[in-house]
VOPAGU-2260 file (C-alpha; in pm, 1 decimal, decimal comma):
REM VOPAGU-2260
SITE   aa  ch    i         X         Y         Z
SITE  MET   A    0   -1268,9     387,9   -1648,9
SITE  ALA   A    1   -1602,3     464,9   -1477,6
SITE  ARG   A    2   -1739,5     688,7   -1757,1
SITE  ALA   A    3   -1730,2     661,5   -2135,4
SITE  GLN   A    4   -1734,5    1041,4   -2176,1
SITE  VAL   A    5   -1638,7    1342,0   -1964,6
SITE  ASP   A    6   -1660,1    1713,5   -2021,4
SITE  VAL   A    7   -1326,1    1891,4   -2070,1
SITE  HIS   A    8   -1221,9    2249,7   -2099,1
SITE  VAL   A    9    -994,9    2351,2   -2385,1
SITE  ALA   A   10    -836,5    2693,7   -2363,9
SITE  ARG   A   11    -534,6    2891,2   -2479,0
SITE  GLY   A   12    -287,4    2984,7   -2209,2
SITE  GLU   A   13    -241,4    3345,8   -2099,0
SITE  GLY   A   14     121,4    3362,0   -2204,3
SITE  GLU   A   15     262,0    3421,1   -2542,9
SITE  ASP   A   16     401,9    3066,6   -2591,1
SITE  GLY   A   17      81,8    2944,1   -2748,0
SITE  THR   A   18      24,4    2661,2   -2495,4
SITE  ILE   A   19    -320,2    2510,7   -2496,3
SITE  ARG   A   20    -453,4    2344,1   -2189,8
SITE  ILE   A   21    -699,8    2054,3   -2175,1
SITE  ALA   A   22    -848,0    1972,1   -1836,2
SITE  ALA   A   23   -1153,5    1787,2   -1714,1
SITE  ASP   A   24   -1413,5    1999,3   -1532,8
SITE  PRO   A   25   -1198,8    2280,5   -1395,3
SITE  ALA   A   26   -1340,4    2480,0   -1103,8
SITE  PRO   A   27   -1482,8    2818,7   -1206,7
SITE  GLY   A   28   -1203,2    3071,3   -1233,5
SITE  GLN   A   29    -935,5    2811,2   -1167,2
SITE  ALA   A   30    -693,6    2630,7   -1397,8
SITE  GLY   A   31    -645,3    2347,0   -1142,2
SITE  ASP   A   32    -337,5    2254,8    -954,5
SITE  GLY   A   33    -240,9    1943,4   -1145,1
SITE  GLY   A   34    -282,0    1722,9    -840,6
SITE  GLY   A   35     -92,2    1895,6    -564,3
SITE  PRO   A   36     283,5    1870,9    -492,3
SITE  ASP   A   37     509,7    1735,5    -770,3
SITE  PHE   A   38     545,7    1399,3    -596,8
SITE  ALA   A   39     159,6    1354,3    -609,5
SITE  ARG   A   40     149,2    1387,4    -990,6
SITE  ALA   A   41     226,5    1138,4   -1260,1
SITE  VAL   A   42     381,4    1303,0   -1568,6
SITE  LEU   A   43     445,7    1195,7   -1926,1
SITE  ASP   A   44     640,3    1399,0   -2178,6
SITE  VAL   A   45     475,1    1317,7   -2513,3
SITE  ALA   A   46     490,3    1443,7   -2869,7
SITE  GLY   A   47     406,2    1815,5   -2847,2
SITE  ALA   A   48     272,2    1813,6   -2495,1
SITE  VAL   A   49     305,1    1723,6   -2128,0
SITE  LEU   A   50      37,4    1505,1   -1966,6
SITE  SER   A   51     -20,6    1481,0   -1598,0
SITE  TRP   A   52    -253,6    1295,9   -1357,4
SITE  PRO   A   53    -312,2    1327,1    -980,3
SITE  VAL   A   54    -203,3     984,3    -849,2
SITE  ARG   A   55    -429,3     992,4    -548,0
SITE  GLU   A   56    -742,1    1001,7    -759,0
SITE  GLU   A   57    -896,3     742,4    -978,6
SITE  PRO   A   58    -719,1     724,7   -1313,8
SITE  GLY   A   59    -894,0     936,2   -1584,3
SITE  LEU   A   60    -819,2    1172,2   -1860,4
SITE  PRO   A   61    -496,7    1367,7   -1803,5
SITE  VAL   A   62    -440,4    1741,1   -1790,0
SITE  ALA   A   63    -260,4    1821,9   -2114,8
SITE  GLU   A   64     -36,6    2126,3   -2171,8
SITE  VAL   A   65      -5,2    2127,9   -2552,4
SITE  HIS   A   66     291,4    2332,5   -2679,5
SITE  ASP   A   67     308,8    2194,5   -3037,0
SITE  VAL   A   68     -36,4    2128,6   -3176,2
SITE  GLY   A   69      99,5    1996,4   -3502,7
SITE  ARG   A   70     279,6    1711,5   -3332,3
SITE  ALA   A   71       6,3    1655,1   -3077,1
SITE  GLN   A   72    -269,6    1613,0   -3338,9
SITE  GLN   A   73    -138,4    1262,9   -3409,9
SITE  TRP   A   74    -259,7    1144,0   -3072,0
SITE  LEU   A   75    -516,7    1400,7   -2954,2
SITE  TRP   A   76    -810,7    1232,4   -3129,1
SITE  ALA   A   77    -702,5     885,6   -3005,1
SITE  LEU   A   78    -664,8    1004,1   -2647,9
SITE  TYR   A   79    -959,9    1254,0   -2612,5
SITE  GLY   A   80   -1171,5    1191,7   -2920,7
SITE  GLU   A   81   -1250,3    1390,0   -3231,7
SITE  ARG   A   82   -1438,8    1678,1   -3059,7
SITE  THR   A   83   -1146,5    1759,6   -2835,0
SITE  ALA   A   84    -897,2    1746,6   -3116,1
SITE  GLY   A   85   -1114,7    1984,3   -3314,0
SITE  ALA   A   86   -1143,1    2225,2   -3022,8
SITE  VAL   A   87    -765,8    2233,2   -2984,7
SITE  GLN   A   88    -727,4    2317,9   -3350,9
SITE  ALA   A   89    -994,9    2588,6   -3319,8
SITE  CYS   A   90    -799,4    2748,4   -3036,5
SITE  VAL   A   91    -500,7    2775,1   -3271,2
SITE  THR   A   92    -681,9    2916,8   -3570,4
SITE  GLY   A   93    -912,8    3165,1   -3401,0
SITE  GLU   A   94   -1198,5    3212,6   -3156,7
SITE  PRO   A   95   -1304,1    3105,6   -2909,8
SITE  ALA   A   96   -1017,1    3131,7   -2664,8
SITE  GLY   A   97   -1180,1    2856,2   -2457,7
SITE  VAL   A   98   -1452,9    2602,3   -2500,8
SITE  ARG   A   99   -1608,9    2311,9   -2314,2
SITE  VAL   A  100   -1653,6    1985,5   -2512,8
SITE  THR   A  101   -1731,5    1628,7   -2440,7
SITE  ALA   A  102   -1430,0    1404,9   -2455,7
SITE  ASP   A  103   -1419,8    1027,7   -2503,7
SITE  VAL   A  104   -1241,9     812,8   -2252,8
SITE  THR   A  105   -1054,4     586,8   -2486,4
SITE  ALA   A  106    -839,1     273,6   -2453,5
SITE  LEU   A  107    -533,0     490,6   -2517,5
SITE  ALA   A  108    -636,1     715,8   -2223,2
SITE  GLY   A  109    -645,9     415,5   -1994,5
SITE  ALA   A  110    -306,9     284,1   -2108,6
SITE  ALA   A  111    -151,2     633,1   -2083,3
SITE  ALA   A  112    -277,2     668,6   -1727,1
SITE  ARG   A  113    -128,2     337,0   -1634,0
SITE  LEU   A  114     204,0     426,5   -1803,0
SITE  GLY   A  115     209,8     758,4   -1624,3
SITE  PHE   A  116     148,3     592,3   -1287,7
SITE  GLY   A  117     418,2     343,5   -1357,5
SITE  HIS   A  118     671,8     615,9   -1422,4
SITE  TRP   A  119     557,8     790,8   -1107,3
SITE  ALA   A  120     615,7     465,4    -907,8
SITE  ALA   A  121     970,7     443,8   -1050,3
SITE  ARG   A  122    1039,9     785,6    -913,7
SITE  TRP   A  123     831,3     832,1    -600,2
SITE  TRP   A  124     745,5     486,4    -459,0
SITE  PRO   A  125     800,8     538,7     -80,6
SITE  VAL   A  126    1022,0     236,3      -4,2
SITE  SER   A  127    1063,8     208,3     375,2
SITE  TYR   A  128    1201,9     -68,2     598,8
SITE  VAL   A  129    1054,2     118,5     896,3
SITE  ASP   A  130     706,5     152,3     744,8
SITE  GLY   A  131     710,2    -196,8     591,5
SITE  ILE   A  132     670,9     -73,3     231,1
SITE  PRO   A  133     879,3    -303,0       4,8
SITE  ALA   A  134    1072,5    -188,0    -297,7
SITE  LEU   A  135     956,4    -251,0    -651,0
SITE  GLU   A  136    1198,2    -457,9    -852,7
SITE  PRO   A  137    1321,8    -199,2   -1105,0
SITE  ASP   A  138    1383,7    -445,7   -1386,7
SITE  VAL   A  139    1030,2    -592,6   -1358,9
SITE  LEU   A  140     881,0    -250,8   -1354,4
SITE  GLY   A  141    1099,8    -132,5   -1632,4
SITE  LEU   A  142     991,4    -416,9   -1863,3
SITE  GLU   A  143     618,3    -354,9   -1797,9
SITE  LEU   A  144     678,6      14,2   -1873,9
SITE  ALA   A  145     854,8     -88,7   -2193,4
SITE  ALA   A  146     546,3    -293,1   -2290,5
SITE  LEU   A  147     307,4      -8,4   -2211,9
SITE  THR   A  148     529,1     244,2   -2394,4
SITE  HIS   A  149     514,4      18,4   -2705,7
SITE  TRP   A  150     135,5      -5,9   -2675,7
SITE  CYS   A  151     117,0     375,4   -2636,2
SITE  GLN   A  152     371,0     455,0   -2907,8
SITE  GLN   A  153     119,7     682,3   -3083,2
SITE  LEU   A  154     172,3     928,8   -2799,0
SITE  PHE   A  155     539,2     964,3   -2881,2
SITE  GLY   A  156     529,7     979,7   -3262,7
SITE  ASP   A  157     790,6     894,6   -3521,6
SITE  PHE   A  158     970,7    1228,6   -3554,4
SITE  ASP   A  159    1344,6    1256,8   -3574,5
SITE  GLU   A  160    1335,1    1485,9   -3279,6
SITE  PHE   A  161    1146,8    1222,1   -3077,0
SITE  THR   A  162    1178,6    1263,4   -2702,8
SITE  GLY   A  163    1033,7    1021,1   -2458,1
SITE  PHE   A  164    1001,3    1019,6   -2080,5
SITE  ASN   A  165    1124,8     687,9   -1952,8
SITE  GLY   A  166    1062,0     754,8   -1584,8
SITE  PHE   A  167    1411,3     636,0   -1474,2
SITE  LEU   A  168    1675,3     885,4   -1369,4
SITE  ASP   A  169    2045,1     891,4   -1450,4
SITE  PHE   A  170    2213,0    1017,2   -1141,0
SITE  GLY   A  171    2548,8    1058,5   -1306,9
SITE  ASP   A  172    2479,0    1431,1   -1315,1
SITE  PHE   A  173    2293,7    1555,2   -1010,5
SITE  GLY   A  174    2272,0    1903,7   -1156,8
SITE  ASP   A  175    2032,5    1788,0   -1425,6
SITE  GLY   A  176    1724,0    1916,9   -1251,0
SITE  HIS   A  177    1484,1    1742,5   -1021,8
SITE  ASP   A  178    1169,8    1673,8   -1221,2
SITE  GLY   A  179    1248,0    1323,0   -1320,4
SITE  HIS   A  180    1280,6    1369,1   -1691,0
SITE  ASP   A  181    1527,6    1168,0   -1892,4
SITE  ARG   A  182    1517,6    1199,8   -2268,9
SITE  PHE   A  183    1660,1     963,9   -2525,0
SITE  GLY   A  184    1604,1     793,8   -2854,1
SITE  ASP   A  185    1575,0     912,9   -3211,8
SITE  GLN   A  186    1363,5     627,3   -3351,5
SITE  PRO   A  187     991,8     545,9   -3329,5
SITE  ASP   A  188     918,7     374,6   -2993,2
SITE  GLY   A  189    1281,6     442,7   -2895,3
SITE  SER   A  190    1209,9     460,1   -2525,9
SITE  ALA   A  191    1051,9     109,2   -2525,6
SITE  ALA   A  192    1360,1     -30,8   -2693,8
SITE  GLN   A  193    1588,6     141,9   -2447,1
SITE  LEU   A  194    1386,4      14,8   -2148,7
SITE  ILE   A  195    1403,7    -336,8   -2279,9
SITE  GLU   A  196    1779,5    -316,9   -2318,2
SITE  ASP   A  197    1822,2    -161,1   -1971,1
SITE  HIS   A  198    1600,3    -408,1   -1785,9
SITE  GLN   A  199    1617,6    -733,9   -1980,0
SITE  ALA   A  200    1771,5    -905,7   -1673,6
SITE  ALA   A  201    1406,4    -965,2   -1562,2
SITE  LEU   A  202    1303,8   -1133,2   -1886,8
SITE  ASP   A  203    1398,8   -1484,9   -1786,1
SITE  PRO   A  204    1231,6   -1459,2   -1440,8
SITE  LEU   A  205     912,7   -1322,0   -1602,7
SITE  ILE   A  206     916,4   -1612,3   -1855,2
SITE  GLN   A  207     960,3   -1859,5   -1568,0
SITE  TRP   A  208     673,2   -1698,9   -1378,0
SITE  TRP   A  209     439,4   -1719,0   -1676,3
SITE  ARG   A  210     533,4   -2076,0   -1775,4
SITE  ALA   A  211     502,8   -2208,4   -1425,0
SITE  ALA   A  212     127,8   -2143,5   -1412,2
SITE  PRO   A  213      80,1   -1847,3   -1167,2
SITE  GLN   A  214    -175,9   -1908,1    -894,7
SITE  SER   A  215    -408,9   -1649,0   -1056,6
SITE  ALA   A  216    -523,3   -1702,2   -1414,7
SITE  ASP   A  217    -554,0   -1322,9   -1433,9
SITE  THR   A  218    -184,1   -1285,6   -1344,7
SITE  ALA   A  219    -103,3   -1538,3   -1616,6
SITE  ARG   A  220    -289,8   -1334,1   -1877,9
SITE  HIS   A  221    -128,6   -1019,9   -1748,7
SITE  LEU   A  222     219,3   -1175,7   -1784,7
SITE  GLU   A  223     141,6   -1301,5   -2137,2
SITE  SER   A  224      15,6    -961,0   -2244,9
SITE  VAL   A  225     336,2    -792,3   -2119,2
SITE  LEU   A  226     564,5   -1053,4   -2271,2
SITE  ARG   A  227     400,0   -1042,4   -2611,2
SITE  LEU   A  228     418,2    -663,2   -2625,7
SITE  LEU   A  229     787,9    -683,8   -2526,2
SITE  ASP   A  230     851,9    -932,9   -2805,0
SITE  ASP   A  231     672,5    -712,3   -3057,7
SITE  ALA   A  232     857,2    -398,2   -2941,5
SITE  ALA   A  233    1195,4    -577,6   -2955,5
SITE  ASP   A  234    1122,1    -714,1   -3300,4
SITE  GLY   A  235    1016,9    -374,2   -3429,0
SITE  ALA   A  236    1329,8    -207,7   -3292,1
SITE  GLY   A  237    1564,5    -480,1   -3426,9
SITE  LEU   A  238    1683,6    -585,1   -3081,2
SITE  ASP   A  239    1846,9    -923,5   -3041,9
SITE  GLY   A  240    2009,6   -1126,3   -2768,4
SITE  GLN   A  241    1982,8   -1464,7   -2591,4
SITE  ALA   A  242    1712,2   -1346,4   -2348,6
SITE  LEU   A  243    1502,0   -1211,3   -2628,4
SITE  ARG   A  244    1547,7   -1527,6   -2832,0
SITE  ARG   A  245    1430,6   -1730,6   -2529,7
SITE  LEU   A  246    1128,6   -1500,1   -2499,5
SITE  ARG   A  247    1038,3   -1558,7   -2867,3
SITE  SER   A  248    1077,3   -1936,2   -2833,1
SITE  ALA   A  249     861,8   -1943,9   -2516,6
SITE  LEU   A  250     582,9   -1744,5   -2682,2
SITE  GLU   A  251     584,8   -1968,8   -2991,1
SITE  GLN   A  252     512,8   -2274,1   -2771,9
SITE  HIS   A  253     193,7   -2356,5   -2598,9
SITE  ARG   A  254     227,2   -2253,6   -2236,9
SITE  PRO   A  255     252,3   -2569,8   -2026,7
SITE  ALA   A  256      52,2   -2617,0   -1709,6
SITE  GLY   A  257     360,3   -2613,6   -1497,1
SITE  THR   A  258     401,9   -2632,4   -1127,3
SITE  THR   A  259     356,8   -2325,4    -911,8
SITE  VAL   A  260     657,7   -2096,5    -881,3
SITE  ASP   A  261     805,3   -1927,3    -576,3
SITE  VAL   A  262     776,3   -1568,3    -699,1
SITE  GLY   A  263     962,2   -1444,9    -396,9
SITE  ALA   A  264    1261,9   -1658,0    -493,7
SITE  LEU   A  265    1250,7   -1532,9    -850,7
SITE  PHE   A  266    1280,7   -1170,5    -750,7
SITE  VAL   A  267    1445,9   -1181,6    -410,2
SITE  ARG   A  268    1663,1    -871,6    -361,1
SITE  ARG   A  269    2036,0    -921,8    -351,0
SITE  ASP   A  270    2119,3    -606,8    -153,6
SITE  GLY   A  271    2115,2    -777,9     187,4
SITE  TYR   A  272    1951,0    -488,6     379,0
SITE  ALA   A  273    2006,8    -520,4     755,0
SITE  LEU   A  274    1999,6    -285,2    1048,4
SITE  ALA   A  275    2340,2    -172,4    1162,0
SITE  ALA   A  276    2460,9    -202,8    1519,5
SITE  GLY   A  277    2752,5      36,2    1512,1
SITE  ASP   A  278    2881,3     256,5    1789,8
SITE  PRO   A  279    2724,7     597,4    1841,7
SITE  LEU   A  280    2893,4     888,6    1661,9
SITE  VAL   A  281    2998,7    1057,7    1981,4
SITE  ALA   A  282    3028,0     926,0    2333,7
SITE  GLY   A  283    2984,9    1145,6    2636,6
SITE  GLY   A  284    2882,8    1509,3    2652,5
SITE  ARG   A  285    2551,1    1653,5    2776,3
SITE  VAL   A  286    2247,5    1600,4    2553,9
SITE  ILE   A  287    2088,5    1933,3    2474,4
SITE  ALA   A  288    1808,1    1798,9    2263,5
SITE  ARG   A  289    1714,1    1513,0    2035,6
SITE  GLY   A  290    1440,8    1447,1    1788,2
SITE  SER   A  291    1327,7    1362,0    1440,2
SITE  GLY   A  292    1378,1    1573,9    1133,8
SITE  THR   A  293    1179,9    1621,9     811,0
SITE  ASN   A  294    1211,0    1367,7     538,7
SITE  ASP   A  295    1106,6    1548,9     219,1
SITE  TRP   A  296    1128,9    1307,8     -74,6
SITE  ARG   A  297    1167,8    1585,1    -333,3
SITE  ARG   A  298    1503,4    1702,7    -202,5
SITE  TYR   A  299    1710,5    1398,7    -303,9
SITE  PRO   A  300    1694,7    1133,4    -576,8
SITE  PRO   A  301    1512,2     803,9    -528,0
SITE  GLY   A  302    1710,2     518,2    -383,4
SITE  PHE   A  303    1890,2     729,8    -122,2
SITE  VAL   A  304    1688,0     747,6     199,2
SITE  ASP   A  305    1426,6     529,0     361,5
SITE  ALA   A  306    1096,8     705,5     298,6
SITE  SER   A  307     967,0     687,6     651,1
SITE  GLU   A  308     891,8    1018,8     823,9
SITE  THR   A  309    1103,2     901,0    1118,6
SITE  ALA   A  310    1404,3     821,7     901,9
SITE  VAL   A  311    1586,9    1143,1    1001,4
SITE  SER   A  312    1696,4    1164,4    1367,6
SITE  TRP   A  313    1942,2    1394,1    1543,1
SITE  THR   A  314    2109,5    1451,2    1877,8
SITE  ALA   A  315    2259,3    1787,4    1997,4
SITE  ARG   A  316    2528,5    1763,7    2257,5
SITE  ALA   A  317    2728,4    2007,7    2472,8
SITE  LEU   A  318    3094,5    1893,7    2483,5
SITE  GLY   A  319    3255,9    2147,4    2718,6
SITE  ALA   A  320    3228,3    2481,0    2539,0
SITE  ARG   A  321    3145,5    2309,9    2207,2
SITE  ARG   A  322    2797,0    2250,5    2073,1
SITE  GLN   A  323    2769,2    1968,6    1828,5
SITE  ILE   A  324    2484,0    1804,4    1636,5
SITE  GLU   A  325    2491,1    1437,1    1525,1
SITE  VAL   A  326    2254,6    1329,5    1246,0
SITE  GLU   A  327    2155,4     974,4    1154,7
SITE  ILE   A  328    1937,4     897,9     851,0
SITE  LEU   A  329    1813,0     550,5     767,2
SITE  ALA   A  330    1938,1     464,8     420,4
SITE  HIS   A  331    1733,8     329,0     133,3
SITE  VAL   A  332    1803,5     -36,1      52,2
SITE  THR   A  333    1990,6      61,2    -264,0
SITE  ALA   A  334    2158,9     377,3    -137,0
SITE  PRO   A  335    2509,4     440,8    -285,6
SITE  VAL   A  336    2799,1     364,7     -62,6
SITE  ALA   A  337    3025,6     644,3    -187,6
SITE  GLY   A  338    3031,0     940,5    -421,4
SITE  ALA   A  339    2695,5    1090,3    -317,3
SITE  PRO   A  340    2730,1    1436,5    -149,7
SITE  LEU   A  341    2416,4    1395,3      61,3
SITE  VAL   A  342    2387,9    1648,1     345,1
SITE  ALA   A  343    2172,3    1731,5     641,3
SITE  GLU   A  344    2055,7    2092,6     667,0
SITE  VAL   A  345    2034,5    2209,8    1024,9
SITE  GLY   A  346    1861,1    2520,2    1148,6
SITE  VAL   A  347    1856,6    2629,0    1513,6
SITE  ASP   A  348    1588,4    2865,2    1647,4
SITE  GLY   A  349    1536,2    3013,3    1302,0
SITE  GLY   A  350    1900,4    3108,6    1254,9
SITE  ARG   A  351    2135,4    3053,6     963,3
SITE  ARG   A  352    2129,2    2695,0     838,8
SITE  THR   A  353    2435,9    2470,5     858,3
SITE  ARG   A  354    2496,8    2184,4     613,2
SITE  VAL   A  355    2632,2    1865,8     763,0
SITE  PRO   A  356    2806,7    1626,9     515,6
SITE  LEU   A  357    2677,5    1271,6     547,4
SITE  ALA   A  358    2856,7     940,2     484,2
SITE  ARG   A  359    2702,9     595,5     431,9
SITE  ARG   A  360    2771,3     356,5     727,3
SITE  ASP   A  361    2597,2      22,3     682,4
SITE  ASP   A  362    2225,4     107,7     675,6
SITE  LEU   A  363    2276,0     466,3     793,8
SITE  TRP   A  364    2378,2     805,0     656,1
SITE  THR   A  365    2569,4     969,8     943,6
SITE  GLY   A  366    2732,4    1304,0    1001,8
SITE  ARG   A  367    2815,2    1563,2    1268,2
SITE  ALA   A  368    2909,2    1927,1    1283,0
SITE  ASP   A  369    2992,3    2191,2    1536,0
SITE  LEU   A  370    2742,8    2471,2    1601,3
SITE  ASP   A  371    2810,8    2822,1    1712,9
SITE  PRO   A  372    2823,8    2801,6    2093,1
SITE  HIS   A  373    2736,6    3170,4    2119,4
SITE  GLY   A  374    2455,0    3155,0    1873,9
SITE  PRO   A  375    2096,8    3034,1    1895,0
SITE  ALA   A  376    2214,4    2694,5    2009,2
SITE  GLY   A  377    2265,8    2836,1    2357,5
SITE  ALA   A  378    1893,8    2904,2    2394,4
SITE  VAL   A  379    1701,2    2695,8    2650,0
SITE  PRO   A  380    1554,0    2487,5    2508,2
SITE  PRO   A  381    1681,7    2531,5    2151,7
SITE  ARG   A  382    1455,1    2450,9    1854,1
SITE  PHE   A  383    1616,0    2241,8    1584,5
SITE  GLU   A  384    1506,8    2190,4    1225,7
SITE  VAL   A  385    1686,2    1907,8    1039,8
SITE  GLU   A  386    1619,3    1805,3     678,9
SITE  VAL   A  387    1810,1    1588,9     425,9
SITE  LEU   A  388    1894,7    1696,8      73,2
SITE  LEU   A  389    2130,0    1654,3    -218,5
SITE  PRO   A  390    2290,3    1984,3    -333,0
SITE  GLY   A  391    2235,3    2049,6    -701,4
SITE  PHE   A  392    1930,4    1827,7    -704,6
SITE  ASP   A  393    1733,9    1996,1    -427,9
SITE  PRO   A  394    1442,0    2214,4    -547,9
SITE  GLY   A  395    1415,9    2375,6    -206,6
SITE  PRO   A  396    1189,6    2309,2      92,2
SITE  GLY   A  397     826,1    2226,9      33,6
SITE  GLY   A  398     521,6    2371,9     194,5
SITE  PRO   A  399     344,9    2263,3     512,8
SITE  GLU   A  400      93,7    2063,3     308,7
SITE  ASP   A  401     362,9    1822,5     184,7
SITE  ARG   A  402     361,2    1612,2     502,8
SITE  ALA   A  403      -9,8    1535,5     454,5
SITE  ALA   A  404      52,5    1460,1      89,1
SITE  ARG   A  405     330,7    1214,7     179,6
SITE  ASP   A  406      99,7    1042,3     425,5
SITE  ALA   A  407    -165,8    1015,4     158,0
SITE  ILE   A  408      87,9     861,6     -81,6
SITE  ARG   A  409     180,5     598,4     174,7
SITE  ALA   A  410    -189,6     515,9     220,2
SITE  LEU   A  411    -229,4     483,9    -155,9
SITE  VAL   A  412      72,1     251,1    -181,3
SITE  ARG   A  413     -55,2      36,1     103,7
SITE  ARG   A  414    -391,3      -0,3     -70,7
SITE  ARG   A  415    -219,7    -101,4    -394,2
SITE  LEU   A  416      -6,5    -360,3    -217,2
SITE  ALA   A  417    -312,0    -503,4     -51,2
SITE  THR   A  418    -475,1    -533,2    -398,1
SITE  ALA   A  419    -157,7    -694,1    -535,7
SITE  ALA   A  420    -176,5    -951,7    -253,4
SITE  GLN   A  421    -521,3   -1049,2    -372,0
SITE  PRO   A  422    -536,1    -929,3    -737,6
SITE  LEU   A  423    -857,7    -816,1    -880,9
SITE  ALA   A  424    -970,5    -951,2   -1214,8
SITE  TYR   A  425    -737,0    -840,0   -1492,6
SITE  ASP   A  426    -873,3    -859,7   -1848,2
SITE  GLY   A  427    -533,2    -919,5   -2002,8
SITE  SER   A  428    -522,3    -589,4   -2187,2
SITE  PRO   A  429    -258,5    -317,9   -2126,6
SITE  HIS   A  430    -518,8     -49,5   -2054,0
SITE  ASP   A  431    -672,1    -200,0   -1738,0
SITE  ALA   A  432    -546,5      96,8   -1537,6
SITE  SER   A  433    -827,9     124,1   -1288,3
SITE  SER   A  434    -745,6    -162,8   -1060,0
SITE  GLY   A  435    -485,3    -402,7   -1201,9
SITE  PRO   A  436    -161,8    -406,5   -1006,2
SITE  PHE   A  437     174,1    -393,9   -1181,7
SITE  LEU   A  438     372,2    -712,4   -1201,7
SITE  ALA   A  439     637,3    -543,3    -987,7
SITE  GLU   A  440     378,7    -483,7    -713,6
SITE  ILE   A  441     270,9    -849,8    -715,4
SITE  ALA   A  442     640,4    -954,1    -701,2
SITE  ALA   A  443     710,2    -707,7    -421,3
SITE  VAL   A  444     434,1    -851,3    -204,7
SITE  ALA   A  445     565,0   -1205,4    -269,0
SITE  THR   A  446     923,1   -1102,0    -195,9
SITE  ALA   A  447     826,3    -909,3     110,4
SITE  THR   A  448     640,0   -1213,2     246,7
SITE  GLU   A  449     948,2   -1429,5     186,1
SITE  GLU   A  450    1177,0   -1191,3     367,0
SITE  ASP   A  451     930,1   -1100,4     647,7
SITE  TYR   A  452     976,2    -739,3     546,9
């Protein structure tokens, strides 16, 4: 963090729900936009509040929407300092309705910002074969988030009604909203325990990486910090298993100065992504138009579509009196093969939109549909709009500013991967949020190099 203290504005919301908002230096007359589109904001659901950060800016104090001051008081002072906690309580008990105070930038604030960004990466990281942006190994990221969650457990409290945001979606029910929230656990630090159980497949590779003397001493300290936090979280939650026993045994021994390890081999993906060379959907016919569609990440879950802006392509053909559109969409490396009702939404010259069901074929989602031959498709030249979405998950089309925001996210990710390739100094603490890459980012760079991604 660049500053030890910052000014924040604490104010009651205008509604009747009693929400109190904490934000750093809001513009006069503005509440702030929380960082732009939803995919440009990191979000944590904590005890009594929701915290958010704009991911394209340097990590700092979050914007907090406090809806239960009683629960939030347990962490307000640790995150913002005593003055801010007192101002929040004053807003509850009386005047003033809003006040500016000086907040402390604490260690918890740094760790929370890093945790929030990690959850954002689990949801919005723009994996793209076309753009050369490698995937983050979900088990590696999940274990580091478990470690951070344990370190930040004061944010989540020890209430029976505990709810934690784990950042990983369960796509068994696509109608469960699109904001990326998944709640579980009824014990203190329950989300850390759940993350460890869900992602412990990466424990042994992380132990091997640590014990084999990583090329960077900073990476070694980073690994040890994560592993010790995981061991402490698992012990506190009463978790057991062979992988966790091996972790405890490794930590009890002095780390040997082992040989260097091939990180790419430890975390090489097993999905075997390869470009398909199948036949075109339709042979013959007269091509009316072809082009690229819009690839709006918000309209389908992660892990479905390659995040490149050029991932959506289409061809419109005239087949006698018929007018038909063919859609091809480059699939994400982990896209489901069946059971996902992904569709392309096609509009022609501003007319009624048609939904084209898509099926997975090797590395592509493909589909085709007839268009009204007497409708707008007969215009010369017709104007097509093609987007991809998942019904029941889709929040609706975004605004024109979303394309620029997606480009900015790609630039951010490329900068982070460049940092991961040559890691900056990491002090070994979990709250080094300003520059330290996640272990999953370091592994992604190594794996991408191995696979010539």
